[in-house]
Phi, psi and omega in degrees: 000081178243114181259158178304326179298316180298319180298319180297319181296321177296319179298315178301317181297316180297317181298318178296315181294322183293317182296319178296319179299320181293319178303313180296315181301315180296321180297316180298315180301316180300315183295316181297315182294319180295321180292323179293320181295321180292000000 
């Protein structure tokens, strides 16, 4: 029982999780670069 509405919700969830993953990755890169510069 998979309806188009369910698919849209799943896509939104993946986009939300992906954006958070990008934020964490960028934060790690900033910390690493800041530590290296110091």
